[in-house]
Each structure stands twice: as C-alpha cells, then as structure tokens.
C-alpha positions in Angstrom: 43.9 6.6 -18.8 46.2 4.7 -16.4 45.5 1.2 -15.3 45.2 2.3 -11.7 42.6 5.0 -12.6 40.6 2.5 -14.5 40.7 0.0 -11.6 39.6 2.8 -9.3 36.5 3.5 -11.6 35.6 -0.2 -11.8 36.0 -0.8 -8.1 33.9 2.3 -7.2 31.2 1.3 -9.6 31.0 -2.3 -8.4 31.0 -1.2 -4.8 28.3 1.3 -5.6 25.8 -1.0 -7.3 26.3 -3.6 -4.5 25.8 -1.1 -1.8 22.6 0.4 -3.4 21.2 -3.1 -3.8 22.1 -4.5 -0.3 21.2 -1.2 1.5 17.8 -0.7 -0.1 16.9 -4.4 0.0 17.6 -4.6 3.7 15.4 -1.6 4.4 12.7 -1.8 1.9 12.3 -5.5 0.8 13.0 -5.3 -2.9 11.3 -8.0 -4.9 13.6 -8.5 -7.9 17.0 -7.3 -9.1 17.7 -9.4 -12.2 17.4 -6.4 -14.7 19.4 -4.2 -12.3 22.4 -6.6 -12.3 22.0 -7.4 -16.0 22.4 -3.7 -16.9 25.2 -3.3 -14.4 27.2 -6.1 -16.0 26.6 -4.6 -19.4 28.0 -1.2 -18.2 31.0 -3.0 -16.7 31.6 -4.7 -20.0 31.4 -1.4 -21.9 33.9 0.1 -19.4 36.4 -2.7 -20.0 35.9 -2.5 -23.8 36.5 1.3 -23.7 39.7 0.9 -21.7 41.0 -1.9 -24.0 40.1 -0.5 -27.4 40.0 3.3 -27.0 42.7 5.8 -26.2 43.2 9.3 -24.8 40.4 11.6 -23.6 37.6 9.5 -25.3 38.6 6.5 -23.3 38.7 8.5 -20.0 35.4 10.3 -20.8 33.4 7.2 -21.6 34.7 5.2 -18.6 34.0 8.0 -16.1 30.6 8.8 -17.6 29.6 5.1 -17.6 30.5 4.9 -14.0 28.6 8.0 -12.9 25.4 7.6 -15.0 25.3 3.9 -14.4 25.3 4.4 -10.7 22.7 7.2 -11.0 20.2 5.6 -13.4 20.4 1.8 -12.8 18.8 2.0 -9.3 15.5 2.9 -11.1 15.5 -0.7 -12.5 15.2 -2.2 -9.0 11.6 -3.3 -8.3 10.6 -1.8 -5.0 7.9 0.4 -3.4 10.0 3.5 -2.9 11.9 4.6 -5.9 13.1 7.9 -4.5 14.8 6.2 -1.5 16.6 3.8 -3.9 17.7 6.7 -6.1 18.5 8.8 -3.0 20.8 6.0 -1.8 22.7 6.0 -5.2 23.2 9.8 -5.3 24.1 10.0 -1.6 26.6 7.2 -2.1 28.2 9.0 -5.0 28.4 12.2 -3.0 29.8 10.6 0.1 32.5 8.8 -2.0 33.5 12.1 -3.6 33.5 13.9 -0.3 35.6 11.3 1.5 38.0 10.9 -1.5 38.7 14.7 -1.7 39.0 14.9 2.1 41.6 12.2 2.0 43.4 14.2 -0.7 43.4 17.2 1.6 44.8 15.1 4.4 47.5 13.6 2.2 48.5 17.0 0.9 49.7 18.0 4.3 52.6 15.5 3.9 54.0 17.0 0.7 54.3 16.1 -2.9 56.1 12.8 -2.3 53.1 11.3 -0.6 50.6 12.7 -3.1 52.5 11.2 -6.0 52.9 7.8 -4.4 51.0 4.6 -5.2 49.2 5.0 -1.9 47.7 8.2 -3.1 46.7 6.8 -6.5 44.6 4.2 -4.7 42.6 6.8 -2.8 39.4 5.9 -4.7 39.6 2.2 -3.6 40.3 3.3 0.0 37.3 5.6 -0.1 35.0 2.9 -1.5 36.1 0.6 1.3 35.4 3.2 4.0 32.0 4.1 2.5 31.0 0.5 2.1 31.8 -0.2 5.8 29.7 2.9 6.8 26.7 1.8 4.7 27.0 -1.8 6.0 26.8 -0.5 9.6 23.8 1.7 8.7 21.8 -1.2 7.2 22.7 -3.9 9.8 23.6 -2.6 13.3 21.7 0.7 12.9 18.9 -0.7 10.6 15.9 0.6 12.6 17.4 4.1 13.1 18.4 4.3 9.5 15.0 3.3 8.2 13.3 5.7 10.6 15.6 8.5 9.4 15.2 7.8 5.6 11.4 7.4 5.8 10.9 10.7 7.7 13.4 13.0 6.0 12.0 15.1 3.2 13.2 15.1 -0.4 14.5 18.8 -0.2 16.6 17.8 2.8 18.1 14.9 0.9 19.0 17.1 -2.0 20.4 19.8 0.4 22.5 17.2 2.1 24.0 16.0 -1.2 24.6 19.6 -2.3 26.5 20.1 0.9 28.7 17.0 0.3 29.5 18.1 -3.2 30.4 21.7 -2.1 32.3 20.4 0.9 34.2 17.9 -1.3 35.2 20.5 -3.9 36.2 22.9 -1.1 38.5 20.3 0.4 40.0 19.6 -3.1 40.6 23.2 -3.9 42.3 23.8 -0.5 44.5 20.7 -1.1 45.9 22.4 -4.2 47.6 25.1 -2.1 51.3 24.9 -2.4 52.9 23.9 1.0 55.4 26.8 0.5 52.7 29.4 0.6 52.4 31.2 3.9 49.8 29.8 6.3 49.0 27.0 3.8 49.2 24.3 6.5 47.0 26.3 8.8 44.4 26.9 6.1 44.4 23.1 5.3 44.0 22.2 9.0 41.1 24.7 9.3 39.4 23.3 6.2 39.7 19.8 7.5 38.2 20.9 10.8 35.3 22.7 9.2 34.5 19.8 6.9 34.7 17.3 9.7 32.4 19.3 12.0 29.8 20.0 9.4 29.9 16.4 8.1 29.0 15.1 11.6 26.7 18.0 12.7 24.5 18.2 9.6 23.1 14.6 9.7 22.7 14.8 13.5 20.7 18.0 13.3 18.5 16.6 10.6 17.9 13.4 12.6 17.0 15.3 15.7 14.6 17.5 13.8 12.9 14.6 12.1 12.6 12.7 15.4 11.1 15.7 17.1 8.6 16.3 14.3 7.6 12.6 14.3 7.2 12.6 18.1 4.8 15.6 17.8 2.9 13.9 15.0 2.5 10.6 17.0 1.4 12.6 20.1 -1.2 14.4 18.1 -2.4 11.1 16.5 -2.4 9.4 19.9 -4.5 12.1 21.5 -6.9 12.2 18.5 -7.3 8.4 18.6 -7.7 8.4 22.3 -10.5 11.0 22.3 -12.3 9.4 19.3 -12.2 5.9 20.9 -13.3 7.2 24.3 -16.3 8.9 22.8 -17.0 5.7 20.8 -16.7 3.6 24.0 -19.1 5.9 25.9 -21.7 5.7 23.1 -21.7 1.9 22.8 -21.6 1.5 26.6 -24.7 3.7 26.9 -26.3 1.6 24.1 -25.6 -1.6 26.0 -26.9 -0.2 29.2 -30.1 1.0 27.5 -30.6 -2.4 26.1 -30.2 -4.0 29.5 -32.7 -1.6 31.0 -35.1 -2.4 28.2 -34.8 -6.1 28.9 -35.7 -5.3 32.5 -38.6 -3.2 31.5 -39.8 -6.0 29.2 -40.4 -8.2 32.2 -42.7 -5.5 33.5 -44.3 -5.2 30.1 -45.2 -8.9 30.1 -47.3 -8.2 33.2 -49.4 -5.8 31.1 -49.8 -8.4 28.3 -51.2 -11.1 30.5 -54.3 -9.2 31.6 -55.0 -8.3 28.0 -55.0 -12.0 27.1 -57.2 -12.9 30.1 -59.7 -10.2 28.9 -59.7 -11.7 25.5 -58.0 -8.8 23.9 -55.6 -10.9 21.9 -55.1 -8.5 19.0 -54.0 -5.7 21.4 -51.6 -8.0 23.2 -50.2 -9.3 19.9 -49.6 -5.8 18.6 -47.8 -4.9 21.9 -45.6 -7.9 21.6 -44.7 -7.2 18.0 -43.8 -3.6 18.9 -41.4 -4.8 21.6 -39.9 -7.5 19.4 -39.1 -4.9 16.7 -37.3 -2.8 19.2 -35.2 -5.7 20.4 -34.3 -6.9 16.9 -33.4 -3.3 15.9 -30.9 -3.4 18.7 -28.1 -5.9 19.0 -27.7 -8.7 21.5 -24.8 -8.7 23.9 -22.5 -11.7 23.1 -20.0 -11.3 26.0 -20.2 -11.0 29.7 -16.9 -9.5 30.8 -18.3 -7.6 33.8 -17.9 -4.2 32.0 -20.7 -2.7 29.9 -18.1 -0.9 27.8 -16.0 -4.1 27.1 -19.1 -6.1 26.4 -20.4 -3.6 23.9 -17.0 -3.2 22.1 -16.4 -7.0 21.8 -19.9 -7.6 20.6 -19.6 -4.8 18.0 -16.2 -6.0 16.8 -17.3 -9.6 16.5 -20.4 -8.6 14.4 -18.1 -6.6 12.1 -15.7 -9.6 11.5 -16.0 -12.3 8.9 -17.6 -15.6 9.9 -14.3 -17.4 10.1 -12.8 -15.0 12.6 -13.8 -15.5 16.2 -13.1 -13.5 19.4 -12.9 -15.5 22.6 -12.8 -13.8 26.0 -11.9 -15.2 29.4 -11.5 -13.4 32.8 -13.4 -10.7 34.5 -13.5 -6.9 34.3 -16.0 -6.4 37.1 -13.7 -4.2 39.1 -12.9 -2.0 36.2 -14.3 1.5 37.0 -17.3 2.5 34.9 -15.7 5.7 33.7 -12.5 4.1 32.6 -12.7 4.2 28.8 -9.1 3.3 28.2 -10.4 -0.3 27.9 -12.0 0.9 24.6 -8.6 2.1 23.3 -6.9 -1.1 24.4 -9.5 -3.5 23.0 -9.9 -1.7 19.6 -6.2 -1.3 19.0 -5.1 -4.9 20.0 -7.9 -6.4 17.9 -6.9 -4.2 14.9 -3.3 -5.5 15.3 -4.5 -9.1 15.4 -6.5 -8.5 12.2 -3.4 -7.3 10.4 -1.8 -10.6 11.2 -4.9 -12.7 10.4 -5.1 -11.0 7.0 -1.8 -12.6 6.0 -2.2 -16.2 7.3 -3.3 -19.3 5.5 -7.1 -19.3 5.0 -7.3 -23.0 6.2 -5.9 -22.1 9.6 -8.3 -21.3 12.4 -8.6 -17.6 12.9 -9.1 -17.2 16.6 -8.4 -14.1 18.7 -8.1 -15.0 22.4 -8.4 -12.3 25.0 -7.9 -12.7 28.7 -8.2 -9.9 31.2 -8.4 -9.5 35.0 -8.6 -6.6 37.4 -7.3 -6.9 40.9 -6.4 -4.3 43.5 -6.4 -1.4 41.0 -4.2 -3.3 38.4 -5.4 -4.6 35.1 -3.7 -7.6 33.4 -4.5 -8.0 29.8 -3.4 -10.5 27.1 -4.4 -11.0 23.5 -3.2 -14.0 21.4 -3.6 -14.6 17.7 -2.1 -16.7 14.9 0.9 -15.2 13.2 3.1 -16.6 10.5 5.6 -13.8 10.4 8.4 -14.0 13.0 9.2 -10.4 12.5 5.6 -9.1 12.9 6.6 -6.9 15.8 9.8 -5.7 14.2 9.5 -2.0 13.2 11.5 -2.6 10.0 9.1 -5.4 8.8 5.7 -4.8 10.3 3.0 -2.7 8.6 3.0 1.0 9.4 -0.6 0.8 10.5 0.2 -2.0 13.0 3.2 -0.1 14.4 1.1 3.0 14.9 -1.3 1.0 16.9 1.6 -0.4 19.0 2.8 3.1 19.6 -0.7 4.2 20.8 -0.7 1.2 23.2 2.8 2.2 24.5 1.6 5.7 25.2 -1.5 4.4 26.9 0.4 2.1 29.2 3.0 4.8 30.0 0.1 7.1 30.9 -1.1 4.5 33.3 2.3 3.7 34.8 2.2 0.3 33.2 4.1 -1.7 30.6 3.5 -3.6 27.4 5.2 -6.7 26.0 5.1 -8.6 22.6 6.1 -12.2 21.9 5.9 -14.7 19.1 6.2 -18.5 19.6 5.0 -21.5 17.5 3.3 -19.1 15.0 1.2 -17.5 17.8 1.7 -13.8 18.6 0.7 -12.3 21.9 0.5 -8.8 23.4 0.5 -8.4 27.2 -0.4 -5.2 28.9 -0.3 -4.2 32.6 -1.4 -0.9 33.9 -2.8 0.8 37.0 -6.2 2.4 36.9 
C-alpha cells in the first residue's frame, strides 16, 4: 500500500467522523461524543499501526476495512435522540464520497493516461473529501432549516434507495472510465455517462424534497382543519355554557322575589330549600373570571386558568366587545397561543414569575392581539430548536392569519417572548 493511498484513507476517515459529528450535532443537539471520538482515535491508531508493521494485501485490507466499518459503526456511539439519522449521515457520506471520487476518475480519464497516472489523480480521495465536506458544511449551516426539514420527513426506504443509487452510479462511472480512449466512441460514451450521472444526481434529491414537502403540506393542512373544527366546536360549547350561566344569574334575581314572600309567610324551611337548590346549581357551574366583552373569550380564558397550576397566571387587558358573536377563530387563537406559552413556561426557572399577559382590541373590523410570556431560550421560535408541538401550533396560527388576510409576528427580548397577530374579521 503506497503512502499516498494510506494518506487518502486517513484523510477520508478523519473528514468522515468530523462531518458526521458536526452535521448531526448541528441538526439534532447531540449530548455527548466522548466515546465516539475515543473509538475513532483508536481506529486511527490501528490504521497507522497496520501501515507501519504490516505489508502487502493484509496491510491494505485492514486499513480499508477499518476506514469503512469505523465510519459505518462508530456513529452509533453518539448519544442523540435519532440514531437512524446519525447512521444515515454516515452511510450517505460514504456513498457520496465514493460517487464523487469515481465521477472525478471518469472526468480525468477523458484527458488520457498521463493525467490519470499523475500525482493529481492519486490525490482524488483527498479532493473528494474536501468537496464533500464543503457540501455538508453548507447543508448544516446556510441550509440548516431546509436540511432538517428534509431529513426528518424523508422515509428510511428513500434514504436506502438514494444510497443505492449513489453506489450504482459511482460504479457505473468507474466502469465507463476504464474504456480505452482508442476505442471507437469511447469519448462520446464517457461524456454521455457524465451527463446522465450529473442529471440524476441533481434530480433525485430535488424530486424527493418536492414530494416530502408536498406530503407535509397536505398533512399540516389536514391537521389544521381538524384542529380548527375541534376548537370551534369547543368554543361554541363553552360560550353556550357561559351564556347559560349569565342567564341563570339573571333568573336568580327573579328567584329572590319568590323567596321573600316565603320568608314573610314564615315558610323558612321552604325558602331555605329553594336557596340551597340554587346554590348547588351555581357551585356546579364555574364562575367567569374575565370580562373581555366576548362570551367565547371569557369562557376560554376562565377554563384555561382553572386548568393551570397555581403559580401560572393569565392576565387579560383590552376589549373584544366588537368581535362578532359567531367568530370562533378567537377560540383557536387563544388556545394555541396559551399552549405555546406553556411550552416555554415548562422550561423556565421555577422561582421566576410565570405570568401570561394577553392584550387584544377590535376596531373597525380588525383585531390586534398580543401574548407575552417568560422565555429563557433565545431560539424558542427557531424551527430547528423549538419543540415540534410548539411549531405545529405556530403553523396553525399562520394558516389562521392567512385565512383572515392578516399577519403574525414573533419576538424575544430580555427573556420575554411575544406573539403578535393582526387579522380582519
């Protein structure tokens, strides 16, 4: 095994383990990598020892196998929530390096044997590793959100199919590169092979991405419609409950007129029994804690406040008097924004005040809404760092505002997060 071939193997392995770590850590927040790098250093040591103390085919076989199996198996030592994605990165990295390397061999073969036997050709592995590392660096930094979206929504069979294509395409490029330049149409065949490989290499990921994006869009639309219908029905129910309670309070005033004559006639037991019956009905209901001007909003805020822990408070300011009675989008808006706030409150210091402040106003057919809550994570609204549940709620709110020709904004300052919504009703 030549020194250049050995250097190629070492460089490719080092680049591989670093890319797998940096790429997956950036996307999936790995917790620890000590064992991963300890095993990787051990493998590198064995590769060097094999090169120094062994000779011939045994030396070559051990070095190449250590490089391949080390890159395939050591990713399982990384502590993270999604082992398949980590392993998928490793196997895809290996497949991409092989494909690019063989593609470069095919390109160089067009220039004749003098080029293919030069030092430049012998460093093809290192050149390939450099190209692939730049590609993965772009994917996990500049295109981080799109990359995470693609990886999390592509299925395992598609990942395996993509790698199979890279392996087949790489071997196809290598076989074509072996054609002797003196053979008739050899140059044309090589150019055609390069064109086919290039087109499919670009088209395959694009087609997968578009299909994944379309499927996710359909899924989100379905979830949005389902959530919207459920929360609208829920809003109607609690609004009716609140209205019934208000009517009962009004009727209770009339009821007191019946009680007084009973007391005047000395029928205290009958009056007492009637009072107890009314009290039981009031107690079995719930008292309205808010006065927003909208029965639906009052009922929702009261219901949510009663469900929360004692240390979490919801404060409302403003007026929803001019909100139409049949507009149950306020139910979706309140429930989802409060849910998002609770995700943030769940992760803050218990000693800090847990206050959710809501302000809303309706003027001339436009509703302005804002919710503020403590937040210790500056990347709370970042798709790559926020919880999936929270981002689903944000997507529902976006669709709600788009439906109402409005807009939504998010902001974090001084450990306080806020969501602002404006839409036309």
